[in-house]
ROVEXBA-522590 format. One record per atom (N, C-alpha, C): atom name; z negated, y negated, x negated. Coordinates in nm, 3 decimals, always signed. Atoms other than C-alpha are relative to their C-alpha. Layout:
REC   at        pz        py        px
REC   CA         Z         Y         X
...
END
This chain:
REC   at        pz        py        px
REC    N    +0.006    -0.092    +0.116
REC   CA    -7.370    -2.259    -2.986
REC    C    -0.074    -0.070    -0.112
REC    N    +0.078    +0.055    +0.108
REC   CA    -7.614    -2.309    -3.270
REC    C    +0.072    +0.023    -0.131
REC    N    -0.059    -0.014    +0.134
REC   CA    -7.520    -2.349    -3.638
REC    C    -0.037    +0.139    -0.055
REC    N    +0.052    -0.129    +0.043
REC   CA    -7.722    -2.033    -3.711
REC    C    +0.091    +0.115    +0.057
REC    N    -0.077    -0.101    -0.064
REC   CA    -7.513    -1.825    -3.468
REC    C    +0.139    -0.008    -0.063
REC    N    -0.143    +0.011    +0.059
REC   CA    -7.188    -1.968    -3.607
REC    C    +0.003    +0.048    -0.141
REC    N    +0.002    -0.041    +0.137
REC   CA    -7.301    -1.896    -3.967
REC    C    +0.008    +0.157    +0.002
REC    N    -0.007    -0.141    -0.003
REC   CA    -7.362    -1.531    -3.876
REC    C    +0.141    +0.047    +0.038
REC    N    -0.139    -0.032    -0.035
REC   CA    -7.014    -1.526    -3.709
REC    C    +0.083    -0.007    -0.115
REC    N    -0.085    +0.013    +0.117
REC   CA    -6.857    -1.661    -4.024
REC    C    -0.008    +0.112    -0.094
REC    N    +0.026    -0.115    +0.095
REC   CA    -7.011    -1.390    -4.236
REC    C    +0.083    +0.124    +0.049
REC    N    -0.068    -0.108    -0.057
REC   CA    -6.869    -1.130    -3.995
REC    C    +0.153    -0.008    -0.015
REC    N    -0.140    +0.025    +0.007
REC   CA    -6.527    -1.288    -3.984
REC    C    +0.053    +0.019    -0.143
REC    N    -0.040    -0.008    +0.137
REC   CA    -6.503    -1.312    -4.359
REC    C    +0.023    +0.150    -0.041
REC    N    -0.017    -0.149    +0.033
REC   CA    -6.560    -0.929    -4.393
REC    C    +0.113    +0.061    +0.078
REC    N    -0.118    -0.055    -0.077
REC   CA    -6.304    -0.858    -4.118
REC    C    +0.134    -0.048    -0.068
REC    N    -0.122    +0.058    +0.054
REC   CA    -6.048    -1.091    -4.279
REC    C    +0.034    +0.067    -0.137
REC    N    -0.026    -0.054    +0.132
REC   CA    -6.089    -0.935    -4.624
REC    C    +0.042    +0.145    -0.002
REC    N    -0.041    -0.137    -0.011
REC   CA    -6.025    -0.587    -4.495
REC    C    +0.153    +0.012    +0.008
REC    N    -0.150    -0.004    -0.008
REC   CA    -5.654    -0.490    -4.563
REC    C    +0.046    +0.057    +0.132
REC    N    -0.047    -0.041    -0.131
REC   CA    -5.455    -0.450    -4.247
REC    C    +0.152    -0.026    +0.004
REC    N    -0.142    +0.020    -0.015
REC   CA    -5.099    -0.475    -4.113
REC    C    +0.047    -0.142    -0.048
REC    N    -0.033    +0.133    +0.029
REC   CA    -5.097    -0.854    -4.153
REC    C    +0.022    -0.014    -0.152
REC    N    -0.005    +0.009    +0.147
REC   CA    -5.171    -0.816    -4.533
REC    C    +0.123    +0.069    -0.053
REC    N    -0.115    -0.076    +0.050
REC   CA    -4.897    -0.556    -4.577
REC    C    +0.131    -0.074    +0.033
REC    N    -0.126    +0.079    -0.037
REC   CA    -4.637    -0.767    -4.392
REC    C    +0.018    -0.120    -0.081
REC    N    -0.007    +0.111    +0.083
REC   CA    -4.719    -1.074    -4.591
REC    C    +0.038    +0.033    -0.139
REC    N    -0.035    -0.044    +0.128
REC   CA    -4.698    -0.883    -4.911
REC    C    +0.146    +0.048    -0.004
REC    N    -0.140    -0.046    -0.009
REC   CA    -4.369    -0.717    -4.806
REC    C    +0.097    -0.121    -0.016
REC    N    -0.086    +0.123    -0.006
REC   CA    -4.209    -1.064    -4.740
REC    C    -0.007    -0.073    -0.124
REC    N    +0.016    +0.064    +0.124
REC   CA    -4.345    -1.206    -5.058
REC    C    +0.073    +0.062    -0.110
REC    N    -0.076    -0.077    +0.095
REC   CA    -4.196    -0.929    -5.261
REC    C    +0.151    -0.013    +0.020
REC    N    -0.140    +0.001    -0.033
REC   CA    -3.864    -0.947    -5.086
REC    C    +0.060    -0.143    +0.001
REC    N    -0.059    +0.139    -0.015
REC   CA    -3.830    -1.325    -5.028
REC    C    -0.070    -0.100    -0.088
REC    N    +0.067    +0.094    +0.086
REC   CA    -4.048    -1.478    -5.295
REC    C    -0.105    -0.077    +0.063
REC    N    +0.113    +0.081    -0.057
REC   CA    -4.312    -1.747    -5.235
REC    C    +0.034    -0.055    +0.136
REC    N    -0.045    +0.048    -0.129
REC   CA    -4.105    -1.899    -4.958
REC    C    -0.008    +0.105    +0.108
REC    N    +0.008    -0.110    -0.091
REC   CA    -4.072    -1.564    -4.784
REC    C    -0.139    +0.029    +0.046
REC    N    +0.135    -0.036    -0.029
REC   CA    -4.435    -1.492    -4.810
REC    C    -0.068    -0.104    +0.085
REC    N    +0.071    +0.109    -0.071
REC   CA    -4.551    -1.838    -4.687
REC    C    +0.054    -0.003    +0.144
REC    N    -0.058    +0.000    -0.141
REC   CA    -4.310    -1.814    -4.379
REC    C    -0.064    +0.115    +0.069
REC    N    +0.065    -0.129    -0.073
REC   CA    -4.453    -1.463    -4.292
REC    C    -0.140    -0.037    +0.041
REC    N    +0.144    +0.035    -0.024
REC   CA    -4.808    -1.599    -4.324
REC    C    -0.005    -0.099    +0.121
REC    N    -0.003    +0.100    -0.105
REC   CA    -4.714    -1.897    -4.095
REC    C    +0.025    +0.077    +0.132
REC    N    -0.026    -0.079    -0.126
REC   CA    -4.573    -1.639    -3.832
REC    C    -0.127    +0.075    +0.034
REC    N    +0.120    -0.074    -0.031
REC   CA    -4.888    -1.429    -3.860
REC    C    -0.110    -0.090    +0.060
REC    N    +0.092    +0.087    -0.055
REC   CA    -5.106    -1.730    -3.804
REC    C    +0.026    -0.045    +0.134
REC    N    -0.034    +0.038    -0.137
REC   CA    -4.920    -1.840    -3.501
REC    C    -0.032    +0.105    +0.095
REC    N    +0.040    -0.111    -0.082
REC   CA    -4.953    -1.498    -3.352
REC    C    -0.144    +0.020    +0.020
REC    N    +0.148    -0.014    -0.017
REC   CA    -5.321    -1.485    -3.428
REC    C    -0.054    -0.116    +0.093
REC    N    +0.048    +0.104    -0.085
REC   CA    -5.370    -1.823    -3.267
REC    C    +0.034    +0.021    +0.143
REC    N    -0.042    -0.029    -0.134
REC   CA    -5.183    -1.713    -2.958
REC    C    -0.094    +0.098    +0.055
REC    N    +0.090    -0.109    -0.055
REC   CA    -5.391    -1.400    -2.917
REC    C    -0.144    -0.054    +0.012
REC    N    +0.132    +0.056    -0.015
REC   CA    -5.715    -1.591    -2.978
REC    C    -0.011    -0.091    +0.116
REC    N    -0.003    +0.086    -0.119
REC   CA    -5.616    -1.849    -2.724
REC    C    +0.000    +0.082    +0.126
REC    N    -0.002    -0.084    -0.124
REC   CA    -5.540    -1.576    -2.468
REC    C    -0.138    +0.052    +0.030
REC    N    +0.134    -0.059    -0.024
REC   CA    -5.883    -1.425    -2.513
REC    C    -0.097    -0.108    +0.042
REC    N    +0.099    +0.107    -0.030
REC   CA    -6.063    -1.752    -2.507
REC    C    +0.018    -0.056    +0.140
REC    N    -0.029    +0.049    -0.134
REC   CA    -5.888    -1.849    -2.180
REC    C    -0.018    +0.109    +0.104
REC    N    +0.020    -0.110    -0.098
REC   CA    -5.955    -1.508    -2.023
REC    C    +0.122    +0.082    +0.026
REC    N    -0.129    -0.082    -0.023
REC   CA    -5.592    -1.374    -2.038
REC    C    -0.009    +0.123    -0.075
REC    N    +0.010    -0.123    +0.081
REC   CA    -5.679    -1.119    -2.304
REC    C    -0.065    +0.118    +0.077
REC    N    +0.062    -0.099    -0.083
REC   CA    -5.903    -0.933    -2.060
REC    C    +0.102    +0.058    +0.093
REC    N    -0.100    -0.056    -0.097
REC   CA    -5.621    -0.906    -1.805
REC    C    +0.103    +0.087    -0.072
REC    N    -0.104    -0.084    +0.062
REC   CA    -5.379    -0.776    -2.062
REC    C    -0.068    +0.141    -0.037
REC    N    +0.057    -0.122    +0.046
REC   CA    -5.618    -0.509    -2.193
REC    C    -0.033    +0.091    +0.121
REC    N    +0.038    -0.085    -0.118
REC   CA    -5.720    -0.397    -1.842
REC    C    +0.120    +0.035    +0.078
REC    N    -0.118    -0.039    -0.064
REC   CA    -5.360    -0.383    -1.726
REC    C    +0.067    +0.114    -0.088
REC    N    -0.043    -0.112    +0.084
REC   CA    -5.266    -0.030    -1.853
REC    C    +0.146    -0.004    -0.036
REC    N    -0.141    +0.004    +0.034
REC   CA    -4.887    -0.067    -1.831
REC    C    +0.033    -0.099    -0.103
REC    N    -0.024    +0.110    +0.092
REC   CA    -4.889    -0.401    -2.020
REC    C    -0.057    +0.040    -0.135
REC    N    +0.061    -0.030    +0.133
REC   CA    -5.134    -0.285    -2.282
REC    C    +0.071    +0.120    -0.072
REC    N    -0.070    -0.116    +0.059
REC   CA    -4.950    +0.050    -2.334
REC    C    +0.134    -0.048    -0.060
REC    N    -0.128    +0.047    +0.051
REC   CA    -4.618    -0.135    -2.374
REC    C    -0.019    -0.080    -0.126
REC    N    +0.026    +0.072    +0.123
REC   CA    -4.764    -0.374    -2.617
REC    C    -0.038    +0.082    -0.123
REC    N    +0.048    -0.091    +0.106
REC   CA    -4.926    -0.096    -2.815
REC    C    +0.120    +0.073    -0.062
REC    N    -0.117    -0.071    +0.054
REC   CA    -4.598    +0.096    -2.849
REC    C    +0.102    -0.086    -0.067
REC    N    -0.087    +0.100    +0.071
REC   CA    -4.401    -0.212    -2.935
REC    C    -0.054    -0.024    -0.138
REC    N    +0.054    +0.020    +0.133
REC   CA    -4.644    -0.261    -3.219
REC    C    +0.019    +0.118    -0.087
REC    N    -0.023    -0.127    +0.074
REC   CA    -4.614    +0.102    -3.330
REC    C    +0.140    -0.001    -0.060
REC    N    -0.145    -0.005    +0.044
REC   CA    -4.229    +0.084    -3.340
REC    C    +0.024    -0.101    -0.106
REC    N    -0.031    +0.106    +0.090
REC   CA    -4.229    -0.251    -3.514
REC    C    -0.062    +0.021    -0.142
REC    N    +0.061    -0.024    +0.124
REC   CA    -4.472    -0.156    -3.784
REC    C    +0.067    +0.110    -0.074
REC    N    -0.076    -0.113    +0.059
REC   CA    -4.289    +0.171    -3.849
REC    C    +0.142    -0.051    -0.048
REC    N    -0.131    +0.068    +0.043
REC   CA    -3.959    -0.028    -3.865
REC    C    -0.015    -0.071    -0.132
REC    N    +0.031    +0.079    +0.123
REC   CA    -4.106    -0.258    -4.129
REC    C    -0.028    +0.094    -0.115
REC    N    +0.028    -0.087    +0.111
REC   CA    -4.246    +0.030    -4.322
REC    C    +0.119    +0.081    -0.054
REC    N    -0.112    -0.074    +0.040
REC   CA    -3.923    +0.219    -4.319
REC    C    +0.098    -0.095    -0.086
REC    N    -0.074    +0.098    +0.085
REC   CA    -3.753    -0.102    -4.456
REC    C    -0.048    -0.002    -0.149
REC    N    +0.061    +0.003    +0.131
REC   CA    -3.999    -0.112    -4.742
REC    C    +0.030    +0.129    -0.083
REC    N    -0.024    -0.133    +0.062
REC   CA    -3.958    +0.259    -4.820
REC    C    +0.146    +0.014    -0.042
REC    N    -0.151    +0.000    +0.028
REC   CA    -3.574    +0.228    -4.816
REC    C    +0.019    -0.089    -0.135
REC    N    -0.016    +0.085    +0.120
REC   CA    -3.602    -0.056    -5.074
REC    C    -0.061    +0.068    -0.125
REC    N    +0.053    -0.081    +0.109
REC   CA    -3.828    +0.159    -5.292
REC    C    +0.095    +0.110    -0.045
REC    N    -0.087    -0.114    +0.025
REC   CA    -3.582    +0.446    -5.266
REC    C    +0.122    -0.042    -0.080
REC    N    -0.120    +0.047    +0.062
REC   CA    -3.282    +0.238    -5.359
REC    C    -0.029    -0.058    -0.141
REC    N    +0.040    +0.059    +0.128
REC   CA    -3.452    +0.038    -5.631
REC    C    +0.102    -0.105    -0.055
REC    N    -0.106    +0.097    +0.044
REC   CA    -3.149    -0.208    -5.650
REC    C    -0.053    -0.133    +0.021
REC    N    +0.062    +0.130    -0.025
REC   CA    -3.359    -0.519    -5.680
REC    C    +0.073    -0.118    -0.050
REC    N    -0.082    +0.108    +0.041
REC   CA    -3.100    -0.727    -5.857
REC    C    +0.082    -0.055    +0.123
REC    N    -0.067    +0.038    -0.118
REC   CA    -2.876    -0.723    -5.546
REC    C    -0.101    -0.041    +0.115
REC    N    +0.103    +0.030    -0.104
REC   CA    -3.182    -0.723    -5.317
REC    C    -0.057    -0.139    -0.015
REC    N    +0.056    +0.137    +0.025
REC   CA    -3.319    -1.037    -5.475
REC    C    +0.097    -0.106    +0.050
REC    N    -0.102    +0.104    -0.044
REC   CA    -2.995    -1.227    -5.412
REC    C    +0.011    -0.001    +0.151
REC    N    -0.003    -0.009    -0.147
REC   CA    -2.986    -1.098    -5.049
REC    C    -0.133    -0.066    +0.062
REC    N    +0.129    +0.052    -0.045
REC   CA    -3.359    -1.177    -5.003
REC    C    -0.005    -0.152    -0.007
REC    N    +0.001    +0.152    +0.011
REC   CA    -3.315    -1.538    -5.121
REC    C    +0.080    -0.067    +0.105
REC    N    -0.085    +0.060    -0.105
REC   CA    -3.049    -1.595    -4.866
REC    C    -0.045    +0.030    +0.139
REC    N    +0.043    -0.041    -0.132
REC   CA    -3.237    -1.432    -4.577
REC    C    -0.058    -0.118    +0.078
REC    N    +0.043    +0.107    -0.087
REC   CA    -3.310    -1.652    -4.290
REC    C    -0.151    -0.021    -0.005
REC    N    +0.143    +0.024    -0.005
REC   CA    -3.646    -1.823    -4.302
REC    C    -0.067    +0.040    +0.128
REC    N    +0.053    -0.044    -0.127
REC   CA    -3.683    -1.756    -3.935
REC    C    -0.026    +0.147    +0.005
REC    N    +0.026    -0.147    +0.003
REC   CA    -3.653    -1.382    -4.008
REC    C    -0.123    +0.032    -0.063
REC    N    +0.131    -0.020    +0.064
REC   CA    -3.952    -1.397    -4.244
REC    C    -0.107    -0.042    +0.093
REC    N    +0.102    +0.044    -0.096
REC   CA    -4.147    -1.599    -3.990
REC    C    -0.016    +0.099    +0.118
REC    N    +0.003    -0.092    -0.120
REC   CA    -4.053    -1.363    -3.716
REC    C    -0.065    +0.128    -0.031
REC    N    +0.067    -0.121    +0.040
REC   CA    -4.164    -1.054    -3.909
REC    C    -0.150    -0.008    +0.008
REC    N    +0.140    +0.024    -0.011
REC   CA    -4.506    -1.201    -3.945
REC    C    -0.053    -0.018    +0.134
REC    N    +0.038    +0.028    -0.137
REC   CA    -4.525    -1.330    -3.591
REC    C    -0.003    +0.127    +0.087
REC    N    -0.005    -0.118    -0.084
REC   CA    -4.414    -1.000    -3.425
REC    C    -0.093    +0.106    -0.043
REC    N    +0.089    -0.101    +0.046
REC   CA    -4.625    -0.780    -3.643
REC    C    -0.138    -0.028    +0.054
REC    N    +0.136    +0.034    -0.047
REC   CA    -4.936    -0.973    -3.528
REC    C    -0.007    +0.007    +0.153
REC    N    +0.001    +0.016    -0.144
REC   CA    -4.849    -1.046    -3.164
REC    C    +0.016    +0.123    +0.070
REC    N    -0.018    -0.137    -0.062
REC   CA    -4.750    -0.684    -3.092
REC    C    -0.118    +0.088    -0.029
REC    N    +0.110    -0.088    +0.040
REC   CA    -5.073    -0.552    -3.232
REC    C    -0.117    -0.023    +0.092
REC    N    +0.102    +0.021    -0.101
REC   CA    -5.317    -0.509    -2.936
REC    C    -0.143    +0.013    -0.063
REC    N    +0.133    -0.021    +0.065
REC   CA    -5.600    -0.424    -3.187
REC    C    -0.057    -0.144    -0.027
REC    N    +0.055    +0.130    +0.024
REC   CA    -5.623    -0.798    -3.254
REC    C    -0.067    -0.053    +0.125
REC    N    +0.062    +0.037    -0.119
REC   CA    -5.686    -0.864    -2.888
REC    C    -0.132    +0.073    +0.022
REC    N    +0.115    -0.082    -0.021
REC   CA    -5.934    -0.581    -2.874
REC    C    -0.112    -0.049    -0.093
REC    N    +0.105    +0.052    +0.092
REC   CA    -6.120    -0.728    -3.182
REC    C    -0.059    -0.133    +0.057
REC    N    +0.052    +0.120    -0.058
REC   CA    -6.150    -1.069    -3.021
REC    C    -0.089    +0.034    +0.126
REC    N    +0.070    -0.036    -0.117
REC   CA    -6.264    -0.914    -2.692
REC    C    -0.132    +0.064    -0.029
REC    N    +0.119    -0.063    +0.030
REC   CA    -6.527    -0.702    -2.857
REC    C    -0.100    -0.088    -0.077
REC    N    +0.088    +0.075    +0.089
REC   CA    -6.667    -0.962    -3.101
REC    C    -0.043    -0.132    +0.065
REC    N    +0.026    +0.135    -0.056
REC   CA    -6.650    -1.304    -2.921
REC    C    -0.119    +0.005    +0.103
REC    N    +0.112    -0.001    -0.094
REC   CA    -6.889    -1.198    -2.633
REC    C    -0.135    +0.016    -0.062
REC    N    +0.124    -0.011    +0.072
REC   CA    -7.152    -1.110    -2.884
REC    C    -0.061    -0.125    -0.051
REC    N    +0.044    +0.128    +0.056
REC   CA    -7.171    -1.470    -3.005
REC    C    +0.008    -0.111    +0.108
REC    N    -0.002    +0.103    -0.098
REC   CA    -7.121    -1.643    -2.672
REC    C    -0.089    +0.031    +0.113
REC    N    +0.087    -0.012    -0.108
REC   CA    -7.370    -1.697    -2.398
REC    C    +0.074    -0.058    +0.124
REC    N    -0.080    +0.056    -0.118
REC   CA    -7.175    -1.729    -2.059
REC    C    -0.078    -0.107    +0.071
REC    N    +0.075    +0.108    -0.077
REC   CA    -7.461    -1.939    -1.914
REC    C    +0.000    -0.137    -0.072
REC    N    +0.014    +0.130    +0.072
REC   CA    -7.451    -2.207    -2.189
REC    C    +0.122    -0.045    -0.083
REC    N    -0.111    +0.030    +0.081
REC   CA    -7.115    -2.187    -2.374
REC    C    +0.118    -0.031    +0.078
REC    N    -0.121    +0.045    -0.073
REC   CA    -6.780    -2.333    -2.280
REC    C    +0.126    +0.059    -0.059
REC    N    -0.134    -0.046    +0.050
REC   CA    -6.416    -2.253    -2.331
REC    C    +0.031    -0.051    -0.139
REC    N    -0.013    +0.050    +0.133
REC   CA    -6.421    -2.477    -2.628
REC    C    -0.071    +0.070    -0.109
REC    N    +0.074    -0.090    +0.091
REC   CA    -6.686    -2.266    -2.793
REC    C    +0.083    +0.130    -0.029
REC    N    -0.081    -0.123    +0.026
REC   CA    -6.468    -1.961    -2.741
REC    C    +0.131    -0.023    -0.085
REC    N    -0.116    +0.032    +0.079
REC   CA    -6.165    -2.137    -2.880
REC    C    -0.040    -0.019    -0.148
REC    N    +0.043    +0.012    +0.140
REC   CA    -6.369    -2.238    -3.188
REC    C    -0.016    +0.126    -0.075
REC    N    +0.021    -0.137    +0.062
REC   CA    -6.464    -1.880    -3.257
REC    C    +0.137    +0.070    -0.024
REC    N    -0.123    -0.065    +0.014
REC   CA    -6.113    -1.757    -3.195
REC    C    +0.084    -0.066    -0.122
REC    N    -0.085    +0.072    +0.098
REC   CA    -5.945    -2.025    -3.417
REC    C    -0.061    +0.018    -0.140
REC    N    +0.060    -0.024    +0.134
REC   CA    -6.198    -1.958    -3.692
REC    C    +0.061    +0.125    -0.068
REC    N    -0.062    -0.124    +0.046
REC   CA    -6.051    -1.605    -3.726
REC    C    +0.141    -0.038    -0.051
REC    N    -0.136    +0.028    +0.046
REC   CA    -5.699    -1.746    -3.746
REC    C    +0.009    -0.081    -0.122
REC    N    -0.005    +0.092    +0.119
REC   CA    -5.772    -2.018    -3.997
REC    C    -0.048    +0.083    -0.125
REC    N    +0.052    -0.074    +0.119
REC   CA    -5.979    -1.788    -4.230
REC    C    +0.106    +0.104    -0.041
REC    N    -0.105    -0.094    +0.033
REC   CA    -5.719    -1.519    -4.200
REC    C    +0.125    -0.056    -0.072
REC    N    -0.122    +0.067    +0.073
REC   CA    -5.435    -1.763    -4.289
REC    C    -0.033    -0.048    -0.137
REC    N    +0.035    +0.042    +0.141
REC   CA    -5.631    -1.899    -4.586
REC    C    -0.010    +0.121    -0.092
REC    N    +0.002    -0.116    +0.088
REC   CA    -5.689    -1.554    -4.719
REC    C    +0.139    +0.052    -0.037
REC    N    -0.131    -0.036    +0.026
REC   CA    -5.326    -1.466    -4.687
REC    C    +0.067    -0.088    -0.103
REC    N    -0.056    +0.099    +0.095
REC   CA    -5.230    -1.788    -4.860
REC    C    -0.053    +0.023    -0.147
REC    N    +0.059    -0.038    +0.139
REC   CA    -5.466    -1.696    -5.148
REC    C    +0.070    +0.111    -0.056
REC    N    -0.074    -0.118    +0.048
REC   CA    -5.295    -1.359    -5.172
REC    C    +0.139    -0.032    -0.045
REC    N    -0.139    +0.036    +0.042
REC   CA    -4.954    -1.523    -5.180
REC    C    -0.004    -0.080    -0.130
REC    N    +0.014    +0.070    +0.136
REC   CA    -5.080    -1.758    -5.465
REC    C    -0.011    +0.096    -0.111
REC    N    +0.014    -0.102    +0.107
REC   CA    -5.187    -1.450    -5.659
REC    C    +0.141    +0.067    -0.029
REC    N    -0.134    -0.065    +0.018
REC   CA    -4.848    -1.282    -5.601
REC    C    +0.100    -0.092    -0.077
REC    N    -0.085    +0.088    +0.075
REC   CA    -4.677    -1.594    -5.721
REC    C    -0.030    -0.016    -0.148
REC    N    +0.048    +0.007    +0.137
REC   CA    -4.888    -1.607    -6.035
REC    C    +0.046    +0.119    -0.086
REC    N    -0.044    -0.118    +0.073
REC   CA    -4.792    -1.259    -6.129
REC    C    +0.139    +0.038    +0.029
REC    N    -0.138    -0.031    -0.046
REC   CA    -4.428    -1.278    -6.017
REC    C    +0.086    +0.065    -0.113
REC    N    -0.081    -0.051    +0.109
REC   CA    -4.297    -1.202    -6.364
REC    C    -0.027    +0.155    -0.015
REC    N    +0.035    -0.142    +0.001
REC   CA    -4.485    -0.868    -6.373
REC    C    +0.056    +0.071    +0.127
REC    N    -0.053    -0.068    -0.127
REC   CA    -4.376    -0.796    -6.009
REC    C    +0.144    +0.020    -0.006
REC    N    -0.141    -0.020    +0.007
REC   CA    -4.014    -0.829    -6.105
REC    C    +0.044    +0.127    -0.066
REC    N    -0.035    -0.128    +0.067
REC   CA    -4.029    -0.509    -6.305
REC    C    +0.032    +0.098    +0.110
REC    N    -0.057    -0.094    -0.101
REC   CA    -3.830    -0.243    -6.117
REC    C    -0.112    +0.101    +0.036
REC    N    +0.106    -0.102    -0.022
REC   CA    -4.105    +0.020    -6.161
REC    C    -0.118    -0.047    +0.090
REC    N    +0.117    +0.071    -0.077
REC   CA    -4.375    -0.218    -6.024
REC    C    +0.048    -0.024    +0.143
REC    N    -0.060    +0.034    -0.134
REC   CA    -4.154    -0.331    -5.732
REC    C    +0.016    +0.123    +0.086
REC    N    -0.012    -0.120    -0.075
REC   CA    -4.072    +0.026    -5.628
REC    C    -0.129    +0.053    +0.046
REC    N    +0.132    -0.049    -0.044
REC   CA    -4.430    +0.127    -5.636
REC    C    -0.070    -0.082    +0.105
REC    N    +0.058    +0.082    -0.102
REC   CA    -4.549    -0.168    -5.439
REC    C    +0.075    +0.013    +0.139
REC    N    -0.081    -0.024    -0.117
REC   CA    -4.263    -0.124    -5.185
REC    C    -0.045    +0.139    +0.068
REC    N    +0.036    -0.129    -0.049
REC   CA    -4.361    +0.241    -5.150
REC    C    -0.144    +0.001    +0.059
REC    N    +0.136    +0.010    -0.060
REC   CA    -4.729    +0.155    -5.100
REC    C    -0.001    -0.072    +0.131
REC    N    +0.006    +0.080    -0.126
REC   CA    -4.667    -0.120    -4.843
REC    C    +0.077    +0.068    +0.111
REC    N    -0.068    -0.074    -0.108
REC   CA    -4.416    +0.097    -4.660
REC    C    -0.075    +0.107    +0.057
REC    N    +0.086    -0.103    -0.044
REC   CA    -4.645    +0.385    -4.647
REC    C    -0.117    -0.049    +0.087
REC    N    +0.110    +0.054    -0.073
REC   CA    -4.937    +0.167    -4.536
REC    C    +0.037    -0.053    +0.140
REC    N    -0.051    +0.046    -0.132
REC   CA    -4.730    +0.006    -4.257
REC    C    +0.027    +0.109    +0.093
REC    N    -0.022    -0.111    -0.090
REC   CA    -4.622    +0.334    -4.120
REC    C    -0.134    +0.073    +0.038
REC    N    +0.128    -0.055    -0.027
REC   CA    -4.981    +0.460    -4.148
REC    C    -0.076    -0.078    +0.103
REC    N    +0.060    +0.084    -0.103
REC   CA    -5.106    +0.160    -3.944
REC    C    +0.063    +0.025    +0.129
REC    N    -0.066    -0.028    -0.131
REC   CA    -4.837    +0.229    -3.682
REC    C    -0.040    +0.135    +0.054
REC    N    +0.038    -0.132    -0.042
REC   CA    -4.931    +0.603    -3.670
REC    C    -0.145    -0.011    +0.059
REC    N    +0.132    +0.018    -0.048
REC   CA    -5.298    +0.501    -3.629
REC    C    -0.005    -0.066    +0.139
REC    N    -0.004    +0.065    -0.124
REC   CA    -5.212    +0.272    -3.348
REC    C    +0.054    +0.085    +0.104
REC    N    -0.051    -0.087    -0.093
REC   CA    -5.000    +0.534    -3.178
REC    C    -0.103    +0.104    +0.038
REC    N    +0.096    -0.105    -0.024
REC   CA    -5.286    +0.783    -3.206
REC    C    -0.116    -0.041    +0.093
REC    N    +0.111    +0.049    -0.073
REC   CA    -5.534    +0.562    -3.025
REC    C    +0.023    +0.025    +0.151
REC    N    -0.013    -0.028    -0.136
REC   CA    -5.597    +0.648    -2.663
REC    C    -0.006    -0.132    +0.077
END
């Protein structure tokens, strides 16, 4: 792989990473509910899931999953259910608006729970696999590239995605005083909840 090809790939990946998606909403949801620690743990879970999916594609396992209709369909519906579940949680928080009690509960929430939400939201999203499978072959020449080249491209997505989410968490932390206002919290929870359910519905509608 040449530096020119990798540079073109980087530009494409940056555009993909900056586009809001389920990972962004899940990280934001956990940052609002669990503070900086909750957001960072969710980002770690998302990154691990992304690394696993990228590794699967680079090693050829992603193709097997996508081409196995029962496995792919099960994964897709698991993703639909989980995104909708997280969305309903956020909408319930917005409806209740009891953030004094919620903050105390959120601060005691298991760190593993925050990590798990990030991990499961990513690893049950087959669109991540589909993205890798559709993009990586365009930058890899089967006659001259190796598995290490494929892993490099896959891990580039994971690293840049994780860095972008960390930057978002830093911004959330900087404006935490403003975010503590009840009206702001309710609005953000309503937006993130609606967005997560929307992503779930879009995933369900795909054939």
